[in-house]
N, C-alpha and C positions, 0 to 999 in steps of 0.2 A: 424324575429327576433330569433338570437339563444337563446335556452333555455338550463337550466342547470338539468340534471339529479339529483337527490340528494339520498344519502344513507340512507336508513330506519334503525334505531337501533331496534335490537329485543325487545320490550315492555316487554316480558316475563323477559328479563335480566335486564332491568331497574327496575322492580319490587321487584326484589330479594330483601330481608329484610337484608340481611348480607353485602350487599354492602356499601362500604363508600363513594363512587363517584358515580355520575350519570353524564350520557352525556345527553346533551340536544337532544330532540326529533327534527328530522326535520320536516320543515315546510313545506313540498310541494316544487313545483317548482318556480323558481324566474329567473329574467332574469340576464344574465350574466355580463350587463354594457360593452359588446364588442364594442358596436357600438360608444358609448360615449367615451370610453377610447381608440379606436384604435389608434388616433394620438400619444397617448403617447409611443405606443409600438416602435417609429423610424420607422414605415414603410411609404414607398412614398404614395402619393394620388392614382398613378396608381396601385400600391400593393393593396391599400385597396379596390380599385375598382375591380381588379381582384378576389381579397379574397370573396368580398359580392357577386360575380358573380357565385362563385362555390355553389353547392348544399349544404344546410345546412347540418350541424355535430352538432350532441348532443353532448355537453360538460356537464364534470362532475366536479363541483369545488370540492375540496377537505377538503373546509373549512365549518363545520356544522354550518347552521343558526341559531342562539338563539333567543328565542322569545324577541321581543321588542328591539332589538339592530339593530345600521345601519350596512351596509355592512363593513366588515373587510377590513382595508387597506392592499393593498399587493404592491410588488415590482413589479418594469418593468419587471424582468424575469419571474414573475408569469403570467402576462398578455401575454408575448409573448408565453410561454407555452400553455396557455389557447387556443389562437388564432390559432395555429399551425396546426391545422388538425392532431394531433397525431405526431407531429415532422416532419412533411413534409413540411409546408409552412413558410418562404419564401425561406427555404433552397434548394428545388429544383430549383427554379428559378435563385437562385444566382448561382448554379452549372453550368448553361448554359452561363454565360454571359464569356467575354473573359477577365475580368479583373482577375490579380492574387491574388485578395483576395475576401471575400465575406462580408457582412453588419453586424451590430450589432446584429440583431435578427436572421441570419443566424449562427453567430458566436456561439451564445448561445445553437442553436439546434443540431449543428454539435457534439457539445460534447457528446450528448446521442448518437450519433453515433460513438462514440469512438476516436474523433479526437479534437485536439486543434489548432486552428490557431496562427502563432508565427510570430516573425521575427527578424530575426538576427541582436542583437544589435552592433554589429561589422562590418556589412556590409549594405551599402546603394544600393539601387536597382535603376534603370533607372529613375522611377519616385516616389522615396523616399524610403521607408522601403521595405526590401529584402523578401517579404512575403514566407512563408512556412507553412508545416502542420506537426504536429506531430500524428502519429497513436499508439494507443495503443491496444493489443489485450485482449481478456477476456480468461483466461484459468483456470477453476477451479481445484482446488490442484496443479496448475503449469502445469498440464498434457499436453505435445505437440508431437502429431505423428508424425513420420517421416515424412512424406508427407508435413506438416506444417511447420516444423524446415529447411527443405531443400528450400521451397517456401519464408521463410521469408528471410532467408541467401541471395536469388537470389534477393529478392526486394530491401534490403539494397543496394546492389550494383548498380542495375539498375534504381532506382528512389529517392534512399535516399543517404546519405552522407558516404556510404561505411561500417557502423557499425551498430551492433544489440547491444539494451541496455535491460538489465533485471531490471525489476523493483522491489521494497521491496514487492507488491502484487503478485508475481509470474507471471508476464506477461512480453510480450515484448513491447519496445517502439523502432518505425521507426521514426526518424527524417528526416528532408529536403524535404518532399514528395510534389511537386508541384501542384496545383491547377489541372491544366489540367490532372494531372496524377491520382487524386485521386480515380475515378471510376474504373480504372484498378487495382490498387493496392489493393483497397477494395473487388472486386470483385475475384483478386486472393486469397487473402486470404480466403474468404467464402468459394471457390471450393476446397481449398485444406484442408478442415476440421477444419478450424477455423473462428473466429467471433471477431469483436470489437464492437458489440450492446451492450452498457450499460457499454462501461470500463469507462467512464467519464459521466459527468450531473447528475441531481438530482433523482438519483435512486440508487439501490443495484449495487456496485462495485463488482470485482472480490473476489470469495468466497475463504479463505484461506483453506488449510489442511497441514499436514506434507507432505512433498514432499518425502519421501522414500519410495521406492516401495516394501516395506515389504510384504509377503505373510503371514499376520495376521489378524485373526478376528476383533480387535479393530481398525488396522491401515485401513484395507480395510473398514470396516463400517466407519468409519470417513470420508473418501475420498467420499464414496457414498453419503453420507448424503450431502457434500459440494456441489457436484453435483446436487442432488435434490433441495437444497437450492436455488442453481444458476437458475435452470430451473424455478423453481415456481415464482421467481421475476425476469423473462425476460420479456421485453414488448412484448405484443403480437398484437400489431396494425398490422404488417407488412410493417411500413413505411420505415424499413431499409432496408428490400429485394427489395422494390419500388423503393429505390433511388439507391441501388449498383448494383443490378443484376435484374433490369427490372421485379420485380415483382415473380421471380422464388424463391421459398423457399426451399432453399438447407439445410436442417437441419434433425437429426435421430429422430426417434419415442420418446416421453417423457413417461417414466415409469407411469403406470396408477394411481399410489398413488399421483404423482404430479398433474395430470390434476385434480382429484378429490378434493385433498386440493385446487388447484388455482379457482374452481369452487363453491365449497361451500360458501352458503351464509347464513348460519344457524343462525350465530350472527350479521347479518347486516355490514360483513366486506367490500362486493362488490359494485361496480356499475354495478347494473344490465343492461344487454343488450348493454354495453359500450365495444368498442375494447379493452380497458384497464381495466379490471374487478376489477385489485387491484390498478391501479395508476391512474385512471381515465385520465382527460385533464391535469391536474398540475403535474402529478407525485408527488415527495416527495420534502418537501420542501430544503433539500439540499442532497449532497452524502450522501451514507448509506454503513457500511462495515461489514461483517460478516466473523467470522474465526471458523473453526471446528477443534479440536485437540481431543486426547487422554490425560489420567493422566500422568504427568511428563513432557510431550514433549511440551516445550514452544519454537518451532521454529517459531511458527506464532505470537509472541508477543499477545496472547491471550486477555489481558487484556487494549490494545489498539482498540479493535474494539466497534462498536457500539452494537452488538450482538457478544459474545463469547459462543460458544458451546463445551462443553466437554463431551466425550462417557464415560458413568458409565457402567461397566462390573461387573459380578458377579465372584465368586470365582473360576469358570470354564473357565474366559474369555469371556463369552457369552454377549454381549452388551445387556443391559436392558432399558436403558433409557439416558437422558441428564441433566447434569447441564448446566443452562444458567447464564450466565453474561451479563449486559448490561451496556450503556454509559461510555465504552472507548473512547478515541479520543485525538488527538495529536495536533492539530493546535492553533496558535495565530494567529489571521486574520493580515494580513500587514495593513489594512486600519485602525484597532484599534489601531495598533501599532503605525502609524504614528500622528494618531489625539488625543491619549490619553496618552501621554505621562508618567503623573503621574499615571493614574491607570492603566496600560495595562495588567497587569498581573490578577487583578480582575477583569477586564470587560470581556475579553476572555481568558481561561484558558485550558490547557491539563488537562485530568482527565482518573484517571483509572477506569476499569470496576468494578463494583460491582454486588454481588450475587442477584439474581431475584427468583431463585427456581428451581426444577427439575420436568421433565416430562418424562411419559412414551416414549419409543422409537418410538411407532405408533403415538404419538402426535405431534412429532417436528415440520413438516410443519405447523402445526395449530397454534402452539405456536408461531413460528417465524412470519407467515403471522399477528398475534394479535400484536405484537409489531410493526411490520411496519405498521400497519394500526393507531395505537396510534400515532406514530409518524405523520405521514401523516395528521391526522384529528387535532392535536394539535400543530405540529411544528409551530414556527412562520414563517409567509410568507411575513411580511413586512419589515425585517430587515435581510438580508443574512448573515450578521454577528454572527447573535444568534439564526440560524434556524437548526443547528446541534442538536440532540436528547439528546446529554447530557447537553444542557441549558434547556431542557424541565424538565428533570429529576433533575438537578440541582433545579428548580425553584417549582417542586411539591413536591421533596421527593421521595424516593424509595418505600414508601408505597402506596402513592396516585398512582403513575405508575402502580404500582403492581395491584392496585384495577381495574384501568381502562383496561388494559390488559387483566384481567381477564374476563372482560366483552365481549372483542372480542373472547377469548379463548373458553369462555363457562364453564371453569372449574376454580378451585382455583388450584395453584401451589403447588405440593409436598415441604417439606423442602429440601434445599439444601444438596447434599451428601457430606461426607468428601472427601478430596482429599489430597495427597499427595504433597511433594514440589516440585515445577516447575524447570526443568532443561533446559537450553539452548541445543539444539541438532543442529549441523550444519549438520552432515552426508557427511562430507568430507573423502575422502580417499576411499578404497576399502570394499565393505560389500557384506556380503550374503543376497541374497533375500529371500530365503526361500523355493524356487522351482527349487533350483539347478544352478540358474544363479546367476552372481554378478551385481552390480552397482557401479560406480565409481563417488563420488562427487567433484566436480572442482571449486577451489576458482578462482572466477573473480573479480580482483580490481574494485570496484564501478560499477558491473555490465556491463562494456564497453567490449563488443567483437569485437576486429577488429583485423586489419595487419595479421600476421601468425596464432594466435591464432584463428582467424575465419576460415582461409583457412584450418587448421589441422582439427579443430572440423567438418567442413563440410565434409571433407574427409573421417573421422572416422567414421561418424554417417551416411553418403552415402554408404560407402564400407560394414559396419555390419548390415546395416539396424536397427540402434538403433531408439527407442523411447527415449523421454527426459522428463526430470522435471526440473521446474524452483523453487527455493526455495525462501523465505521471505526475506533472508538475502544476496540477488542478486547473488546468484550461480547458477550453473547447474549441473544436474545429468544426467549421461549417465547410460540408462537402458537396462537390459536384454542382459548382456554380457557373452558369454559362456566362461568357464574356459581357453579354448585353445586360447583366443584372447587377456587374459589378457596382456601377454610380449610384445606382437606387440603394442598395444595401450599404454602402459605405457611409452613405448619409443618414439613413434610419439608424446605423450603429452608431455613429458620432452622436446623435442626438439622445442616445439613451446611455453616454458615458462609456462606449466601447470603442474606443479609440486605438488608431493605427500605433503599434509598439513604439514609433519614436516618439510618441507623447506622452508615452508612459514613463513614469519615474524608474531607471535602469534597476533602482533598489528594488522595485515592486516586482519586476519581471522575473526574477528568480526565487523571490521571498515564498517562503510557505509556514503554514500554521494549521495545528489540529485543532478540533472543535472545542475541546477542553469544556471550561466552566460555560452554562450551568447545567449541562447535561452528563457530561461524562463521569461515572462516578471514580474515576481514578485521578482525576484533575486536582491537583492541589492549587495552583494559579491561572492565571488568563494565558491564552495565547490566538484562539481567532479575533477574539474581542479585543486583545491588548497590541496585536502587530500593526494596526495603521498609526498608534501613536508611537510606538518603539521606530519603526521606519520613519517616521518625521523626525523624530529626535536624531537618529543616526544621520540622516541627510543635513539637519542642523549641525551636527558637530563636523560633518565633512565641509559645510560652507565656511565654518569657523577655523578651520586647519588648513583650509586652502585647497582643498581636494575639488576637482572639476568635476561638474555636473554628471558629464558620461562616463564617469568612474564609477565601480560597482562592486559588492561583494555579495556571495550567497550567504543570506540571513534565513534561519528558519527558528520557530519558536514551537515548544511543545510547553503544554500544561504540566506534564509528569514526567518521568523517565522512560518511560515505555517506547517513546520515540516514533510515533506515528507519522510525524512529519518528517523522518530522518536527519535530525539535527545532528546526529555524530558524523554525517558527511559535509557538514556545512563548513565555509568558511568562518561564518560567527553563529554559533548555535547557542540559543537559549532555553535551557532545560530547568521547568519547574522543580523548585526544591522545597518549597514553603510558601507559606501565604506572601503575595506579593514579592515572591523572591526566586532568583535563578541563579543555576551555575551556568558559567560561561564556558562554552567549548571553542577552543580554536584549533586550525590546523586542517580543515578539509581543502580541496581544492576547485576551481571552476568548473572541472570536466568530470569531477564525481569520483574519483579514483584513490583519494587518501582518506583515511578515517582522521576525525578530529581527536583531540584529548581534552579532558577537563583542566581549564587553567585557573579559574577561581569558583569558590562556593558562596552561597547565601549571600549573594548581591541583591540588594533590594532595589524594585523597578525604579524608585525616584533616585538613586544613585548610579544609573547605568552610566551617565556622562564621565563619571570619574575614573571609569575604566576605559571607556571607548575613547575619550579625547587623547589622552597619550598613545594609546594603540594606533591610533589613525594619523596623528602627527608623525609620529616616528615612521609609520609606513610611507608617508609622503616624502620623508627627508631623508631617509636611510635606506630606500629600495633600490633596488637594481633595477635595470631597464626593462619595462614590461612585467614588473614582480608581482604576482597576485598578493592580496593579501593574505591568504592562507600559506603560500610559499613562503611569504616575508616572516610570519609568525614562526614556521617550522625552521627558518633558516636561524634567525635570531636566538632561538632558544627560550624557553617558559622563564626561566630562572632571570635572564637579561630582561623579559618583558615584565615580570613583576617587581622587578627594581625600577623600572622606568615608571611604572604605575605609582608604586610606592612615594618616590621622589618628584612627581609630577608637581607643578607650579602654576601651568597654565601655558599656552602656546606664543611665542614670540609675536608681539604687535606688528600687525600689517598695515598697510595704508587702508583707511575707510573704503567701504565698496561703496560705487555711485548708486543711487536711489533714483529710478526713473520714472516719470509720471506716464502710465501705460496707457490711459482711458482719457480719450478727447469728448467722448458722448455718453450719455444716461444710456441709452438705448443698447450700444455695444458693451457698455460695462453689466447692464442686466442679463444681456444674452449670455456672456462668458460665467457670470456668476452662477447662473443656474446651472449649467453644465460643469463647473469647478464643484458645485455641490454633490453631484452624482460621484465626484472622486474624492469626497471627503476634505477638499481643499477650498483657498479663497483663491477669488477671482485674480488676485495679483498672482499669486504662486502659480495659479495654470498658465497665465499670460507669460511669465518668466519661464516656465518649462518650456511651452511652445518655441520662445524664441531661442533659449539654450540648444534647445534640439535642432532647431535650423540653422545654426551657427556651427554647431558640431557637423551635421551633415554637410554643409558647404566646406568646411575644412576637408572631411573625409573624402567629398569628391575631387578636391585638387590634391589630394595625396598628402597635405599639410599633418 
């Protein structure tokens, strides 16, 4: 009979007189019910027999046993995790079969290893679905060593669809990997200083931090902290290395403070003698996201993470500790969207992080661990739609949540320190690193690197032996560039369509989209493939109502309500709610500190201008000085805005705009046309963009 090792909560902590909430003491060992419930897992009888024949494994159930209560109901995924021998079975057996796909249980487990099984919805294979796998890397702070970038570039061509995709969590995604090539691709990533472990699944995902390679105490400390949190919360059982590199552990030594914090069980956080001291056999109820940053720098969308960590420094710039936010999260689950049409926003909802407290810098790993364990022990495991930490905090309230976390932390949190206003920072263009070298931030539309852009980036990164950083806005930073290299690199980038940000449409600079169709199984409509046309149409409406070229707003598009491109923080969010149909969300702010709200539903893609025109027209004519579009929509109110949209009859006619003949010779036209096509524009549009940006820069330099 398999048994379950229970975590013992520190009795002295429970006895503390000033505690408002107590956690029930575990009542010792109990059976896991694995034998009785194994049939529910979807495993075959042969697989059951094979599993039973294996040496027994100690299982740690992450749900406390409360006195005089029956066993807590758990979802099928929870049972699969418990019976997997720490993420091995039946994935190890499924990978050995000749089938192009893996079964349901293995599909759940491979997520923890950094992969999703997908099928191209627009292609049918010989036996039906055209199965393939998406791999996602794990790159804390978005750091990508030179060797890893070159390996990913090669793998995309040899085993993928020929493109790399940069994600909103500072990682790579490789699409189109066939099952028979999974081990080759995985082992190559691991041996090239990379990893996919924990990039997906019910555990901590990639830890964000500002990507800029500044040589400054606060930036370096934030990035070091992100690295340490990522190491602390990395699975420890060794299953990842067993499956993909035959048990060889290819990893760097961990900082001693990380090892110490992981092994510390002073306050009953750990599963003693378990291969997974923090996660146990069931890991977390759902995915978990952490970001670290410094004051003012909101390049990481700090309030959208389960835990947001902010470095607090003294007057001399020396880091002293951290403010901690909790409970940020963006998704509206598709299942709820479809099943509860009347109350979907109230049933599942996006949420902003809220202050939990302040901790000294030496305590941050223990505080993070305490928060994770609180979610592990109390997050719902019966219904995955409500398993994220935001639902626990929404049910308990922040005071009760803080009190429980403090029991696992062993201390009370100090009061939250005051912070300055947040700013969105893209780090595009050329910048000083602070050590004599330069870095160059490059805008990549929707994070998709392919074609000539991909070829040129590889040539530059390989020739100059550059390291790379990925940003949470789906862009890429080339690091450690000598000054003498700036001119040739700039020329090569421009020829590949990677222009200085002043020559990129301001709408594109802050826009984001998820991959959506054809590979994502949750996608209802287009996002990545649709956003280029949507942005052109937004720009056309800007022109029509008289908004200037250098004016912009944050546009984000997703193919379903899951919110992978964080549309619920956008000034203008388009969320797929049907075929060729979107919800329109308004009210986010440029610095990513306000939650948008649903303005309209079921707007067909071909009818977007009917909504855009009146909104942008009245923003231009009724806004206050320098008022952003998001702030304007919040101040005006949705009721008034809907009235304006319903009564809209078109903008007041303005004098016709001048049309200039821009090209005097065929050779110049042809050269500009080639460059324009790389940006999905006409030669005339690109030339006008350059002229507008030049004029705008001259006005700005004169203070006009």
